[in-house]
N, C-alpha and C positions, 0 to 999 in steps of 0.2 A: 425537635428542632424545627424552627420556622423555615418557610420556603426561601425567604431572603437570606437566611443564614446558610442554607444549603447552597444557594447560588454563589455566595461569597466564597465558600470553601471550594466549590468547583472552579471558580475563576482563579483563585489563588493556586489551586492544584495545576491548572492549565499553564499558568505563568511559570510556576516552578518547573514543570515539565519542559516548557520551551527553553528555559534557561539551563537545563541540564542538571537541576537539583532533584534527582530522582528519589532520594529517600524522603525528602520533604513532600514531593508530589504524591508519593505512595501514602504517606501518613494522612494527607488532606483528603485524597480520593477515598481511601479506606474508611475514613470517618463518615463520609457520606454513604458509602455502601453498607456500613454497619447500621446506619439509621434507616436506609431504604435499599434493600438488597436488589431491587429491580429498577433502580434509577439508571435509565439508559445513558444519560450524559456521563455519569460516573463510570459506568461499565465501559463506555467507549473510550474515555480517558485512560482507564485501567488497561484496556487493550493497546492503546498507543504507548503507554508506559512499558508494557511487556515488549512491544516492538522495539522501542528505543533501547531497552536493556538487552536486546537480542535474545529474548525468551520467546522464540517463534512458535514453539509448540503451545505454550500458554496463550499466545496471541491468536493462534488458529482456533483454539478451543473457545476462547471468549468471543471473538468475532463470529465464529460459527454459530454460537448461541444467539447472538444479536441478529444475525442474518435469518435465523429461523423465525424470530419474532417480526422482523422487518425485511421480508424477502425481496422487496422492490426498491430498497434504499441503495442507490448506486455507490455512495461513499463507503458504506459498510461492506458492500461487496468488493469494492476496490481495496479496502483495508485487509479483508480476508485474503484476497488475491495476492496482495503484497506480502503478507505473512507466509503464504505458500511459496511465493517467489524467493524470499530470503532464506527459507528452509530448503531451497532447491527442489521443491516439489512442482516442477514446471508444468506438468499436465494439469494438476489441480489449479495452479495459478491461472492458466489459460482459460479453464472453465469458468472460474469466478470472475475474472476480468472481462471475459466476453459477456457474462451475465450483466456486469456493471455497465458495459458499453451499450447493451440492449436498452437499458433504462436512461442512459445519458449519451445518446448518439453524438459522435463528433467530439467528445471530450478529449482534448489533447493529452491530458495526464494519463487517462486510461489507455489511449493508443500507445503512448510511450512505454508504459508499464507492460502492455501486451508485447511490444517490440522486444523488451528485455526478456520476457518469459519465452517467447518464440526463439529468441537468440539462444537462451540457455538450453532449450531442448534441441538445438541444432537445426531448427526450421528457419533458415536465414532469409529465404524469399519472403515469407510471411512477416518476419521481423522487420525487414526493410520496408514493406508496405505500411506497417503500423507506424514506424518511425516517420515515414513521409506523411501519413495521415495526421500524426501528432505534431507536425511542423518541425521535426528534428532532422533536417537534411544531413547534418554532419554524421549522425548515427546511421542514417540510411546509407550514406557513402561508406561507412565502416562495414556495414553488412555486405555491400556490393564487393568491397575488397576481400572480405572473408570468403564470399562465394567464389570469387576468382581464384583465390589462394587454394581453397579446398577442392575446387574442380581441377586445378593443376596438380595437386597432391594426389587426387583420385586417379588421374591419368597415370601417375608414376606407380602408385600402389593400389591397383584396382580392387584387391581383395580386402582392404582395410576400410573400416567405417570412419567417416569424418568425426573428429572430436566436437562435442558441443561447444558453441561459442562461449567465451567468458563474458559474464554479465557485469556491467559497470555497477557502481555503488548506487543503491536506492535509498531514498530518505523520505520520511513522511513528515509533512508540515502539519504540526499539531493544530495550529489555529485553523488552517484550511479544512482539515478533516473534521474537526470539532464543529466549526461554524457551518460547514456545508451540510453535515448530517443533521444537526439539531437547530439550524437557523438561529444561532445565538449571536446577538450583537455584543461585541466586546469593545471596550474603550481603547485598548492598545493593539487590536488586531490590524496588522498591515497586510497589504496584498503583495505577496512576493512573486506572483505569477507574471 
């Protein structure tokens, strides 16, 4: 298969994935992987497909392998962190997202995802700070309210542990993750940020 044919399959797979046509996306992506099992773009798309299909264990495994090959790539680290976050492995999510942040300081998406991870682990003060750093004042206010509520409940029931904060829904923008990781120019990629 020629390089341009592979790129067409990847583009079509990304579009199908963005449009929620997961079976079609899987078929296109898997054709590329069958041709080149180490194609990073195809593997990244496959990981995003696992994420979208809520197959978080598979996403963790795939992104973990990509991070081993590209340990300083913040988008891959962020994707791995998100897969941990969605599988409610908050401590692992925090580790990977902090690694991503170390390579992409000030990235508001990473800060907000860290806010969700810290919130999920019950570390509300840290969650609040990351939401503020990520420009999400509304989420920071929610963390403040949760801290006030949990401190009031703690005063009433001093021997009980506060429940971890409930995490809002997380979504991965396929175009952004794909383009940021592999610097791919796409004709229909819009900036949703």
